[in-house]
Chimera marker file (.cmm) of the C-alpha trace (Angstrom):
<marker_set name="trace">
<marker id="1" x="37.293" y="153.020" z="74.315" r="1" g="1" b="0" radius="0.5"/>
<marker id="2" x="33.796" y="152.971" z="73.933" r="1" g="1" b="0" radius="0.5"/>
<marker id="3" x="32.115" y="149.627" z="72.776" r="1" g="1" b="0" radius="0.5"/>
<marker id="4" x="31.558" y="150.887" z="69.183" r="1" g="1" b="0" radius="0.5"/>
<marker id="5" x="35.313" y="151.992" z="68.785" r="1" g="1" b="0" radius="0.5"/>
<marker id="6" x="36.332" y="148.554" z="70.277" r="1" g="1" b="0" radius="0.5"/>
<marker id="7" x="34.215" y="146.981" z="67.543" r="1" g="1" b="0" radius="0.5"/>
<marker id="8" x="35.888" y="148.965" z="64.909" r="1" g="1" b="0" radius="0.5"/>
<marker id="9" x="39.237" y="148.125" z="66.353" r="1" g="1" b="0" radius="0.5"/>
<marker id="10" x="38.472" y="144.296" z="66.447" r="1" g="1" b="0" radius="0.5"/>
<marker id="11" x="37.359" y="144.339" z="62.899" r="1" g="1" b="0" radius="0.5"/>
<marker id="12" x="40.382" y="146.285" z="61.630" r="1" g="1" b="0" radius="0.5"/>
<marker id="13" x="42.510" y="143.850" z="63.258" r="1" g="1" b="0" radius="0.5"/>
<marker id="14" x="40.465" y="141.030" z="61.652" r="1" g="1" b="0" radius="0.5"/>
<marker id="15" x="39.835" y="139.737" z="64.984" r="1" g="1" b="0" radius="0.5"/>
<marker id="16" x="36.500" y="138.397" z="63.640" r="1" g="1" b="0" radius="0.5"/>
<marker id="17" x="38.557" y="135.357" z="61.781" r="1" g="1" b="0" radius="0.5"/>
<marker id="18" x="38.843" y="133.799" z="65.303" r="1" g="1" b="0" radius="0.5"/>
<marker id="19" x="35.887" y="134.950" z="67.395" r="1" g="1" b="0" radius="0.5"/>
<marker id="20" x="32.415" y="135.997" z="66.614" r="1" g="1" b="0" radius="0.5"/>
<marker id="21" x="32.301" y="139.823" z="66.881" r="1" g="1" b="0" radius="0.5"/>
<marker id="22" x="28.740" y="141.296" z="66.886" r="1" g="1" b="0" radius="0.5"/>
<marker id="23" x="28.161" y="144.823" z="68.199" r="1" g="1" b="0" radius="0.5"/>
<marker id="24" x="25.155" y="143.891" z="70.204" r="1" g="1" b="0" radius="0.5"/>
<marker id="25" x="27.168" y="141.021" z="71.911" r="1" g="1" b="0" radius="0.5"/>
<marker id="26" x="30.010" y="143.448" z="72.587" r="1" g="1" b="0" radius="0.5"/>
<marker id="27" x="27.724" y="145.782" z="74.317" r="1" g="1" b="0" radius="0.5"/>
<marker id="28" x="26.278" y="143.059" z="76.573" r="1" g="1" b="0" radius="0.5"/>
<marker id="29" x="29.962" y="141.883" z="77.238" r="1" g="1" b="0" radius="0.5"/>
<marker id="30" x="30.981" y="145.486" z="78.217" r="1" g="1" b="0" radius="0.5"/>
<marker id="31" x="28.015" y="145.743" z="80.601" r="1" g="1" b="0" radius="0.5"/>
<marker id="32" x="28.917" y="142.411" z="82.119" r="1" g="1" b="0" radius="0.5"/>
<marker id="33" x="32.536" y="143.450" z="82.668" r="1" g="1" b="0" radius="0.5"/>
<marker id="34" x="31.357" y="146.746" z="84.127" r="1" g="1" b="0" radius="0.5"/>
<marker id="35" x="28.774" y="145.105" z="86.428" r="1" g="1" b="0" radius="0.5"/>
<marker id="36" x="31.569" y="142.671" z="87.515" r="1" g="1" b="0" radius="0.5"/>
<marker id="37" x="34.257" y="145.315" z="88.142" r="1" g="1" b="0" radius="0.5"/>
<marker id="38" x="36.624" y="144.203" z="85.411" r="1" g="1" b="0" radius="0.5"/>
<marker id="39" x="36.268" y="147.465" z="83.469" r="1" g="1" b="0" radius="0.5"/>
<marker id="40" x="35.316" y="150.993" z="84.867" r="1" g="1" b="0" radius="0.5"/>
<marker id="41" x="33.782" y="153.780" z="83.084" r="1" g="1" b="0" radius="0.5"/>
<marker id="42" x="36.238" y="156.824" z="82.445" r="1" g="1" b="0" radius="0.5"/>
<marker id="43" x="33.966" y="159.244" z="80.864" r="1" g="1" b="0" radius="0.5"/>
<marker id="44" x="31.093" y="159.966" z="78.487" r="1" g="1" b="0" radius="0.5"/>
<marker id="45" x="31.349" y="161.882" z="75.255" r="1" g="1" b="0" radius="0.5"/>
<marker id="46" x="28.947" y="163.029" z="72.526" r="1" g="1" b="0" radius="0.5"/>
<marker id="47" x="29.882" y="163.880" z="68.905" r="1" g="1" b="0" radius="0.5"/>
<marker id="48" x="27.147" y="165.905" z="67.058" r="1" g="1" b="0" radius="0.5"/>
<marker id="49" x="23.737" y="164.135" z="67.061" r="1" g="1" b="0" radius="0.5"/>
<marker id="50" x="25.046" y="160.841" z="68.052" r="1" g="1" b="0" radius="0.5"/>
<marker id="51" x="24.273" y="159.268" z="71.200" r="1" g="1" b="0" radius="0.5"/>
<marker id="52" x="26.565" y="159.608" z="74.324" r="1" g="1" b="0" radius="0.5"/>
<marker id="53" x="29.388" y="157.031" z="74.424" r="1" g="1" b="0" radius="0.5"/>
<marker id="54" x="30.926" y="156.014" z="77.619" r="1" g="1" b="0" radius="0.5"/>
<marker id="55" x="34.535" y="154.964" z="77.438" r="1" g="1" b="0" radius="0.5"/>
<marker id="56" x="35.951" y="152.238" z="79.615" r="1" g="1" b="0" radius="0.5"/>
<marker id="57" x="39.284" y="151.277" z="80.808" r="1" g="1" b="0" radius="0.5"/>
<marker id="58" x="40.281" y="147.791" z="82.259" r="1" g="1" b="0" radius="0.5"/>
<marker id="59" x="40.786" y="147.527" z="86.172" r="1" g="1" b="0" radius="0.5"/>
<marker id="60" x="43.355" y="145.696" z="87.938" r="1" g="1" b="0" radius="0.5"/>
<marker id="61" x="40.790" y="143.004" z="88.740" r="1" g="1" b="0" radius="0.5"/>
<marker id="62" x="40.167" y="142.797" z="84.812" r="1" g="1" b="0" radius="0.5"/>
<marker id="63" x="43.794" y="142.589" z="84.175" r="1" g="1" b="0" radius="0.5"/>
<marker id="64" x="44.073" y="139.496" z="86.645" r="1" g="1" b="0" radius="0.5"/>
<marker id="65" x="40.945" y="137.926" z="85.222" r="1" g="1" b="0" radius="0.5"/>
<marker id="66" x="42.166" y="138.317" z="81.765" r="1" g="1" b="0" radius="0.5"/>
<marker id="67" x="45.355" y="136.795" z="82.935" r="1" g="1" b="0" radius="0.5"/>
<marker id="68" x="43.822" y="133.785" z="84.371" r="1" g="1" b="0" radius="0.5"/>
<marker id="69" x="41.523" y="133.257" z="81.555" r="1" g="1" b="0" radius="0.5"/>
<marker id="70" x="44.407" y="133.381" z="79.018" r="1" g="1" b="0" radius="0.5"/>
<marker id="71" x="46.481" y="131.108" z="80.872" r="1" g="1" b="0" radius="0.5"/>
<marker id="72" x="43.682" y="128.618" z="81.249" r="1" g="1" b="0" radius="0.5"/>
<marker id="73" x="43.160" y="128.739" z="77.482" r="1" g="1" b="0" radius="0.5"/>
<marker id="74" x="46.776" y="128.276" z="76.399" r="1" g="1" b="0" radius="0.5"/>
<marker id="75" x="47.661" y="125.499" z="79.089" r="1" g="1" b="0" radius="0.5"/>
<marker id="76" x="44.617" y="123.118" z="78.500" r="1" g="1" b="0" radius="0.5"/>
<marker id="77" x="43.439" y="121.676" z="75.203" r="1" g="1" b="0" radius="0.5"/>
<marker id="78" x="39.709" y="121.945" z="74.858" r="1" g="1" b="0" radius="0.5"/>
<marker id="79" x="37.636" y="119.757" z="72.420" r="1" g="1" b="0" radius="0.5"/>
<marker id="80" x="35.910" y="122.778" z="70.661" r="1" g="1" b="0" radius="0.5"/>
<marker id="81" x="33.593" y="120.300" z="68.619" r="1" g="1" b="0" radius="0.5"/>
<marker id="82" x="34.771" y="121.141" z="64.995" r="1" g="1" b="0" radius="0.5"/>
<marker id="83" x="32.081" y="120.277" z="62.440" r="1" g="1" b="0" radius="0.5"/>
<marker id="84" x="34.302" y="118.657" z="59.924" r="1" g="1" b="0" radius="0.5"/>
<marker id="85" x="35.047" y="115.504" z="62.052" r="1" g="1" b="0" radius="0.5"/>
<marker id="86" x="31.335" y="115.075" z="62.705" r="1" g="1" b="0" radius="0.5"/>
<marker id="87" x="30.430" y="115.505" z="58.792" r="1" g="1" b="0" radius="0.5"/>
<marker id="88" x="33.241" y="113.045" z="57.944" r="1" g="1" b="0" radius="0.5"/>
<marker id="89" x="31.838" y="110.456" z="60.518" r="1" g="1" b="0" radius="0.5"/>
<marker id="90" x="28.677" y="110.515" z="58.697" r="1" g="1" b="0" radius="0.5"/>
<marker id="91" x="29.862" y="111.115" z="55.189" r="1" g="1" b="0" radius="0.5"/>
<marker id="92" x="29.256" y="107.492" z="54.498" r="1" g="1" b="0" radius="0.5"/>
<marker id="93" x="25.594" y="108.469" z="53.912" r="1" g="1" b="0" radius="0.5"/>
<marker id="94" x="26.602" y="110.422" z="50.767" r="1" g="1" b="0" radius="0.5"/>
<marker id="95" x="27.617" y="109.037" z="47.445" r="1" g="1" b="0" radius="0.5"/>
<marker id="96" x="31.514" y="108.619" z="46.742" r="1" g="1" b="0" radius="0.5"/>
<marker id="97" x="31.761" y="111.240" z="43.974" r="1" g="1" b="0" radius="0.5"/>
<marker id="98" x="29.819" y="114.020" z="45.948" r="1" g="1" b="0" radius="0.5"/>
<marker id="99" x="32.256" y="113.289" z="49.044" r="1" g="1" b="0" radius="0.5"/>
<marker id="100" x="35.225" y="113.626" z="46.694" r="1" g="1" b="0" radius="0.5"/>
<marker id="101" x="33.734" y="116.733" z="45.015" r="1" g="1" b="0" radius="0.5"/>
<marker id="102" x="33.011" y="118.315" z="48.580" r="1" g="1" b="0" radius="0.5"/>
<marker id="103" x="36.306" y="117.425" z="49.878" r="1" g="1" b="0" radius="0.5"/>
<marker id="104" x="38.066" y="118.806" z="46.680" r="1" g="1" b="0" radius="0.5"/>
<marker id="105" x="36.023" y="122.019" z="47.072" r="1" g="1" b="0" radius="0.5"/>
<marker id="106" x="37.034" y="122.260" z="50.610" r="1" g="1" b="0" radius="0.5"/>
<marker id="107" x="40.606" y="122.037" z="49.780" r="1" g="1" b="0" radius="0.5"/>
<marker id="108" x="39.973" y="124.774" z="47.311" r="1" g="1" b="0" radius="0.5"/>
<marker id="109" x="38.463" y="127.088" z="49.926" r="1" g="1" b="0" radius="0.5"/>
<marker id="110" x="41.481" y="126.201" z="52.384" r="1" g="1" b="0" radius="0.5"/>
<marker id="111" x="43.803" y="127.459" z="49.544" r="1" g="1" b="0" radius="0.5"/>
<marker id="112" x="42.139" y="130.552" z="49.447" r="1" g="1" b="0" radius="0.5"/>
<marker id="113" x="41.968" y="131.104" z="53.196" r="1" g="1" b="0" radius="0.5"/>
<marker id="114" x="45.657" y="130.059" z="53.347" r="1" g="1" b="0" radius="0.5"/>
<marker id="115" x="46.345" y="132.792" z="50.551" r="1" g="1" b="0" radius="0.5"/>
<marker id="116" x="44.612" y="135.486" z="52.493" r="1" g="1" b="0" radius="0.5"/>
<marker id="117" x="46.536" y="134.588" z="55.698" r="1" g="1" b="0" radius="0.5"/>
<marker id="118" x="49.730" y="134.422" z="54.093" r="1" g="1" b="0" radius="0.5"/>
<marker id="119" x="48.951" y="138.008" z="52.735" r="1" g="1" b="0" radius="0.5"/>
<marker id="120" x="48.101" y="139.129" z="56.221" r="1" g="1" b="0" radius="0.5"/>
<marker id="121" x="51.455" y="137.902" z="57.472" r="1" g="1" b="0" radius="0.5"/>
<marker id="122" x="53.073" y="139.745" z="54.768" r="1" g="1" b="0" radius="0.5"/>
<marker id="123" x="51.223" y="142.978" z="55.762" r="1" g="1" b="0" radius="0.5"/>
<marker id="124" x="52.198" y="142.668" z="59.451" r="1" g="1" b="0" radius="0.5"/>
<marker id="125" x="55.661" y="141.763" z="58.577" r="1" g="1" b="0" radius="0.5"/>
<marker id="126" x="55.838" y="145.009" z="56.233" r="1" g="1" b="0" radius="0.5"/>
<marker id="127" x="54.543" y="147.014" z="59.164" r="1" g="1" b="0" radius="0.5"/>
<marker id="128" x="57.122" y="145.418" z="61.367" r="1" g="1" b="0" radius="0.5"/>
<marker id="129" x="54.736" y="144.482" z="64.110" r="1" g="1" b="0" radius="0.5"/>
<marker id="130" x="56.154" y="142.084" z="66.579" r="1" g="1" b="0" radius="0.5"/>
<marker id="131" x="55.215" y="138.460" z="65.750" r="1" g="1" b="0" radius="0.5"/>
<marker id="132" x="53.512" y="138.009" z="69.414" r="1" g="1" b="0" radius="0.5"/>
<marker id="133" x="50.620" y="140.280" z="67.952" r="1" g="1" b="0" radius="0.5"/>
<marker id="134" x="49.933" y="138.095" z="65.075" r="1" g="1" b="0" radius="0.5"/>
<marker id="135" x="50.827" y="134.601" z="65.999" r="1" g="1" b="0" radius="0.5"/>
<marker id="136" x="47.361" y="133.506" z="65.396" r="1" g="1" b="0" radius="0.5"/>
<marker id="137" x="47.827" y="133.999" z="61.675" r="1" g="1" b="0" radius="0.5"/>
<marker id="138" x="50.762" y="131.508" z="61.737" r="1" g="1" b="0" radius="0.5"/>
<marker id="139" x="48.702" y="129.168" z="63.933" r="1" g="1" b="0" radius="0.5"/>
<marker id="140" x="45.814" y="129.277" z="61.626" r="1" g="1" b="0" radius="0.5"/>
<marker id="141" x="48.147" y="128.772" z="58.711" r="1" g="1" b="0" radius="0.5"/>
<marker id="142" x="49.381" y="125.678" z="60.322" r="1" g="1" b="0" radius="0.5"/>
<marker id="143" x="46.126" y="124.292" z="60.868" r="1" g="1" b="0" radius="0.5"/>
<marker id="144" x="44.705" y="124.805" z="57.398" r="1" g="1" b="0" radius="0.5"/>
<marker id="145" x="47.807" y="123.273" z="56.071" r="1" g="1" b="0" radius="0.5"/>
<marker id="146" x="47.540" y="120.322" z="58.028" r="1" g="1" b="0" radius="0.5"/>
<marker id="147" x="43.760" y="119.939" z="57.189" r="1" g="1" b="0" radius="0.5"/>
<marker id="148" x="44.372" y="120.371" z="53.462" r="1" g="1" b="0" radius="0.5"/>
<marker id="149" x="47.150" y="117.566" z="53.504" r="1" g="1" b="0" radius="0.5"/>
<marker id="150" x="45.092" y="115.365" z="55.694" r="1" g="1" b="0" radius="0.5"/>
<marker id="151" x="42.052" y="115.747" z="53.178" r="1" g="1" b="0" radius="0.5"/>
<marker id="152" x="44.537" y="115.107" z="50.118" r="1" g="1" b="0" radius="0.5"/>
<marker id="153" x="45.469" y="111.856" z="51.807" r="1" g="1" b="0" radius="0.5"/>
<marker id="154" x="41.973" y="111.043" z="52.602" r="1" g="1" b="0" radius="0.5"/>
<marker id="155" x="40.843" y="111.746" z="48.884" r="1" g="1" b="0" radius="0.5"/>
<marker id="156" x="43.768" y="109.420" z="47.701" r="1" g="1" b="0" radius="0.5"/>
<marker id="157" x="42.483" y="106.696" z="49.884" r="1" g="1" b="0" radius="0.5"/>
<marker id="158" x="38.946" y="106.895" z="48.538" r="1" g="1" b="0" radius="0.5"/>
<marker id="159" x="40.202" y="107.075" z="45.030" r="1" g="1" b="0" radius="0.5"/>
<marker id="160" x="42.737" y="104.298" z="45.414" r="1" g="1" b="0" radius="0.5"/>
<marker id="161" x="40.037" y="102.201" z="47.148" r="1" g="1" b="0" radius="0.5"/>
<marker id="162" x="42.167" y="101.805" z="50.190" r="1" g="1" b="0" radius="0.5"/>
<marker id="163" x="39.033" y="103.526" z="51.832" r="1" g="1" b="0" radius="0.5"/>
<marker id="164" x="35.929" y="101.572" z="50.575" r="1" g="1" b="0" radius="0.5"/>
<marker id="165" x="33.030" y="103.636" z="49.805" r="1" g="1" b="0" radius="0.5"/>
<link id1="1" id2="2" r="1" g="1" b="0" radius="0.2"/>
<link id1="2" id2="3" r="1" g="1" b="0" radius="0.2"/>
<link id1="3" id2="4" r="1" g="1" b="0" radius="0.2"/>
<link id1="4" id2="5" r="1" g="1" b="0" radius="0.2"/>
<link id1="5" id2="6" r="1" g="1" b="0" radius="0.2"/>
<link id1="6" id2="7" r="1" g="1" b="0" radius="0.2"/>
<link id1="7" id2="8" r="1" g="1" b="0" radius="0.2"/>
<link id1="8" id2="9" r="1" g="1" b="0" radius="0.2"/>
<link id1="9" id2="10" r="1" g="1" b="0" radius="0.2"/>
<link id1="10" id2="11" r="1" g="1" b="0" radius="0.2"/>
<link id1="11" id2="12" r="1" g="1" b="0" radius="0.2"/>
<link id1="12" id2="13" r="1" g="1" b="0" radius="0.2"/>
<link id1="13" id2="14" r="1" g="1" b="0" radius="0.2"/>
<link id1="14" id2="15" r="1" g="1" b="0" radius="0.2"/>
<link id1="15" id2="16" r="1" g="1" b="0" radius="0.2"/>
<link id1="16" id2="17" r="1" g="1" b="0" radius="0.2"/>
<link id1="17" id2="18" r="1" g="1" b="0" radius="0.2"/>
<link id1="18" id2="19" r="1" g="1" b="0" radius="0.2"/>
<link id1="19" id2="20" r="1" g="1" b="0" radius="0.2"/>
<link id1="20" id2="21" r="1" g="1" b="0" radius="0.2"/>
<link id1="21" id2="22" r="1" g="1" b="0" radius="0.2"/>
<link id1="22" id2="23" r="1" g="1" b="0" radius="0.2"/>
<link id1="23" id2="24" r="1" g="1" b="0" radius="0.2"/>
<link id1="24" id2="25" r="1" g="1" b="0" radius="0.2"/>
<link id1="25" id2="26" r="1" g="1" b="0" radius="0.2"/>
<link id1="26" id2="27" r="1" g="1" b="0" radius="0.2"/>
<link id1="27" id2="28" r="1" g="1" b="0" radius="0.2"/>
<link id1="28" id2="29" r="1" g="1" b="0" radius="0.2"/>
<link id1="29" id2="30" r="1" g="1" b="0" radius="0.2"/>
<link id1="30" id2="31" r="1" g="1" b="0" radius="0.2"/>
<link id1="31" id2="32" r="1" g="1" b="0" radius="0.2"/>
<link id1="32" id2="33" r="1" g="1" b="0" radius="0.2"/>
<link id1="33" id2="34" r="1" g="1" b="0" radius="0.2"/>
<link id1="34" id2="35" r="1" g="1" b="0" radius="0.2"/>
<link id1="35" id2="36" r="1" g="1" b="0" radius="0.2"/>
<link id1="36" id2="37" r="1" g="1" b="0" radius="0.2"/>
<link id1="37" id2="38" r="1" g="1" b="0" radius="0.2"/>
<link id1="38" id2="39" r="1" g="1" b="0" radius="0.2"/>
<link id1="39" id2="40" r="1" g="1" b="0" radius="0.2"/>
<link id1="40" id2="41" r="1" g="1" b="0" radius="0.2"/>
<link id1="41" id2="42" r="1" g="1" b="0" radius="0.2"/>
<link id1="42" id2="43" r="1" g="1" b="0" radius="0.2"/>
<link id1="43" id2="44" r="1" g="1" b="0" radius="0.2"/>
<link id1="44" id2="45" r="1" g="1" b="0" radius="0.2"/>
<link id1="45" id2="46" r="1" g="1" b="0" radius="0.2"/>
<link id1="46" id2="47" r="1" g="1" b="0" radius="0.2"/>
<link id1="47" id2="48" r="1" g="1" b="0" radius="0.2"/>
<link id1="48" id2="49" r="1" g="1" b="0" radius="0.2"/>
<link id1="49" id2="50" r="1" g="1" b="0" radius="0.2"/>
<link id1="50" id2="51" r="1" g="1" b="0" radius="0.2"/>
<link id1="51" id2="52" r="1" g="1" b="0" radius="0.2"/>
<link id1="52" id2="53" r="1" g="1" b="0" radius="0.2"/>
<link id1="53" id2="54" r="1" g="1" b="0" radius="0.2"/>
<link id1="54" id2="55" r="1" g="1" b="0" radius="0.2"/>
<link id1="55" id2="56" r="1" g="1" b="0" radius="0.2"/>
<link id1="56" id2="57" r="1" g="1" b="0" radius="0.2"/>
<link id1="57" id2="58" r="1" g="1" b="0" radius="0.2"/>
<link id1="58" id2="59" r="1" g="1" b="0" radius="0.2"/>
<link id1="59" id2="60" r="1" g="1" b="0" radius="0.2"/>
<link id1="60" id2="61" r="1" g="1" b="0" radius="0.2"/>
<link id1="61" id2="62" r="1" g="1" b="0" radius="0.2"/>
<link id1="62" id2="63" r="1" g="1" b="0" radius="0.2"/>
<link id1="63" id2="64" r="1" g="1" b="0" radius="0.2"/>
<link id1="64" id2="65" r="1" g="1" b="0" radius="0.2"/>
<link id1="65" id2="66" r="1" g="1" b="0" radius="0.2"/>
<link id1="66" id2="67" r="1" g="1" b="0" radius="0.2"/>
<link id1="67" id2="68" r="1" g="1" b="0" radius="0.2"/>
<link id1="68" id2="69" r="1" g="1" b="0" radius="0.2"/>
<link id1="69" id2="70" r="1" g="1" b="0" radius="0.2"/>
<link id1="70" id2="71" r="1" g="1" b="0" radius="0.2"/>
<link id1="71" id2="72" r="1" g="1" b="0" radius="0.2"/>
<link id1="72" id2="73" r="1" g="1" b="0" radius="0.2"/>
<link id1="73" id2="74" r="1" g="1" b="0" radius="0.2"/>
<link id1="74" id2="75" r="1" g="1" b="0" radius="0.2"/>
<link id1="75" id2="76" r="1" g="1" b="0" radius="0.2"/>
<link id1="76" id2="77" r="1" g="1" b="0" radius="0.2"/>
<link id1="77" id2="78" r="1" g="1" b="0" radius="0.2"/>
<link id1="78" id2="79" r="1" g="1" b="0" radius="0.2"/>
<link id1="79" id2="80" r="1" g="1" b="0" radius="0.2"/>
<link id1="80" id2="81" r="1" g="1" b="0" radius="0.2"/>
<link id1="81" id2="82" r="1" g="1" b="0" radius="0.2"/>
<link id1="82" id2="83" r="1" g="1" b="0" radius="0.2"/>
<link id1="83" id2="84" r="1" g="1" b="0" radius="0.2"/>
<link id1="84" id2="85" r="1" g="1" b="0" radius="0.2"/>
<link id1="85" id2="86" r="1" g="1" b="0" radius="0.2"/>
<link id1="86" id2="87" r="1" g="1" b="0" radius="0.2"/>
<link id1="87" id2="88" r="1" g="1" b="0" radius="0.2"/>
<link id1="88" id2="89" r="1" g="1" b="0" radius="0.2"/>
<link id1="89" id2="90" r="1" g="1" b="0" radius="0.2"/>
<link id1="90" id2="91" r="1" g="1" b="0" radius="0.2"/>
<link id1="91" id2="92" r="1" g="1" b="0" radius="0.2"/>
<link id1="92" id2="93" r="1" g="1" b="0" radius="0.2"/>
<link id1="93" id2="94" r="1" g="1" b="0" radius="0.2"/>
<link id1="94" id2="95" r="1" g="1" b="0" radius="0.2"/>
<link id1="95" id2="96" r="1" g="1" b="0" radius="0.2"/>
<link id1="96" id2="97" r="1" g="1" b="0" radius="0.2"/>
<link id1="97" id2="98" r="1" g="1" b="0" radius="0.2"/>
<link id1="98" id2="99" r="1" g="1" b="0" radius="0.2"/>
<link id1="99" id2="100" r="1" g="1" b="0" radius="0.2"/>
<link id1="100" id2="101" r="1" g="1" b="0" radius="0.2"/>
<link id1="101" id2="102" r="1" g="1" b="0" radius="0.2"/>
<link id1="102" id2="103" r="1" g="1" b="0" radius="0.2"/>
<link id1="103" id2="104" r="1" g="1" b="0" radius="0.2"/>
<link id1="104" id2="105" r="1" g="1" b="0" radius="0.2"/>
<link id1="105" id2="106" r="1" g="1" b="0" radius="0.2"/>
<link id1="106" id2="107" r="1" g="1" b="0" radius="0.2"/>
<link id1="107" id2="108" r="1" g="1" b="0" radius="0.2"/>
<link id1="108" id2="109" r="1" g="1" b="0" radius="0.2"/>
<link id1="109" id2="110" r="1" g="1" b="0" radius="0.2"/>
<link id1="110" id2="111" r="1" g="1" b="0" radius="0.2"/>
<link id1="111" id2="112" r="1" g="1" b="0" radius="0.2"/>
<link id1="112" id2="113" r="1" g="1" b="0" radius="0.2"/>
<link id1="113" id2="114" r="1" g="1" b="0" radius="0.2"/>
<link id1="114" id2="115" r="1" g="1" b="0" radius="0.2"/>
<link id1="115" id2="116" r="1" g="1" b="0" radius="0.2"/>
<link id1="116" id2="117" r="1" g="1" b="0" radius="0.2"/>
<link id1="117" id2="118" r="1" g="1" b="0" radius="0.2"/>
<link id1="118" id2="119" r="1" g="1" b="0" radius="0.2"/>
<link id1="119" id2="120" r="1" g="1" b="0" radius="0.2"/>
<link id1="120" id2="121" r="1" g="1" b="0" radius="0.2"/>
<link id1="121" id2="122" r="1" g="1" b="0" radius="0.2"/>
<link id1="122" id2="123" r="1" g="1" b="0" radius="0.2"/>
<link id1="123" id2="124" r="1" g="1" b="0" radius="0.2"/>
<link id1="124" id2="125" r="1" g="1" b="0" radius="0.2"/>
<link id1="125" id2="126" r="1" g="1" b="0" radius="0.2"/>
<link id1="126" id2="127" r="1" g="1" b="0" radius="0.2"/>
<link id1="127" id2="128" r="1" g="1" b="0" radius="0.2"/>
<link id1="128" id2="129" r="1" g="1" b="0" radius="0.2"/>
<link id1="129" id2="130" r="1" g="1" b="0" radius="0.2"/>
<link id1="130" id2="131" r="1" g="1" b="0" radius="0.2"/>
<link id1="131" id2="132" r="1" g="1" b="0" radius="0.2"/>
<link id1="132" id2="133" r="1" g="1" b="0" radius="0.2"/>
<link id1="133" id2="134" r="1" g="1" b="0" radius="0.2"/>
<link id1="134" id2="135" r="1" g="1" b="0" radius="0.2"/>
<link id1="135" id2="136" r="1" g="1" b="0" radius="0.2"/>
<link id1="136" id2="137" r="1" g="1" b="0" radius="0.2"/>
<link id1="137" id2="138" r="1" g="1" b="0" radius="0.2"/>
<link id1="138" id2="139" r="1" g="1" b="0" radius="0.2"/>
<link id1="139" id2="140" r="1" g="1" b="0" radius="0.2"/>
<link id1="140" id2="141" r="1" g="1" b="0" radius="0.2"/>
<link id1="141" id2="142" r="1" g="1" b="0" radius="0.2"/>
<link id1="142" id2="143" r="1" g="1" b="0" radius="0.2"/>
<link id1="143" id2="144" r="1" g="1" b="0" radius="0.2"/>
<link id1="144" id2="145" r="1" g="1" b="0" radius="0.2"/>
<link id1="145" id2="146" r="1" g="1" b="0" radius="0.2"/>
<link id1="146" id2="147" r="1" g="1" b="0" radius="0.2"/>
<link id1="147" id2="148" r="1" g="1" b="0" radius="0.2"/>
<link id1="148" id2="149" r="1" g="1" b="0" radius="0.2"/>
<link id1="149" id2="150" r="1" g="1" b="0" radius="0.2"/>
<link id1="150" id2="151" r="1" g="1" b="0" radius="0.2"/>
<link id1="151" id2="152" r="1" g="1" b="0" radius="0.2"/>
<link id1="152" id2="153" r="1" g="1" b="0" radius="0.2"/>
<link id1="153" id2="154" r="1" g="1" b="0" radius="0.2"/>
<link id1="154" id2="155" r="1" g="1" b="0" radius="0.2"/>
<link id1="155" id2="156" r="1" g="1" b="0" radius="0.2"/>
<link id1="156" id2="157" r="1" g="1" b="0" radius="0.2"/>
<link id1="157" id2="158" r="1" g="1" b="0" radius="0.2"/>
<link id1="158" id2="159" r="1" g="1" b="0" radius="0.2"/>
<link id1="159" id2="160" r="1" g="1" b="0" radius="0.2"/>
<link id1="160" id2="161" r="1" g="1" b="0" radius="0.2"/>
<link id1="161" id2="162" r="1" g="1" b="0" radius="0.2"/>
<link id1="162" id2="163" r="1" g="1" b="0" radius="0.2"/>
<link id1="163" id2="164" r="1" g="1" b="0" radius="0.2"/>
<link id1="164" id2="165" r="1" g="1" b="0" radius="0.2"/>
</marker_set>
């Protein structure tokens, strides 16, 4: 694929839910992968007045690097520094009702995201795509469900006075 086509495929697959996908960054990434020998140019094409587009394919070294990177990401947990724990650790600077309103709003947003993700599962299930291609959806559902449940418990703690504010 050429970088523009790759960008379109990533957007079609909704990969932008789990990784920032920007065309400019993608072109820089492709240049770096090419420079490092992890992909190779396979041709150049031009369609009408559009600029020439170089297509690329992964090399054997690229497949090895990909496998190594994926294995490392799967095997070892990494603190990705999510923003919510930081915000909660400093939420005591906000009024009790503000925190409760914000947490309720967050739960509502989580519910909306969960509905979208579940719709995605229905879509890929209907297309009979193997689960290994969309396991990220079920993972994100589990994360959002857990977060929503935790927030509900936290709200209850504040409302009951078990967590003094």
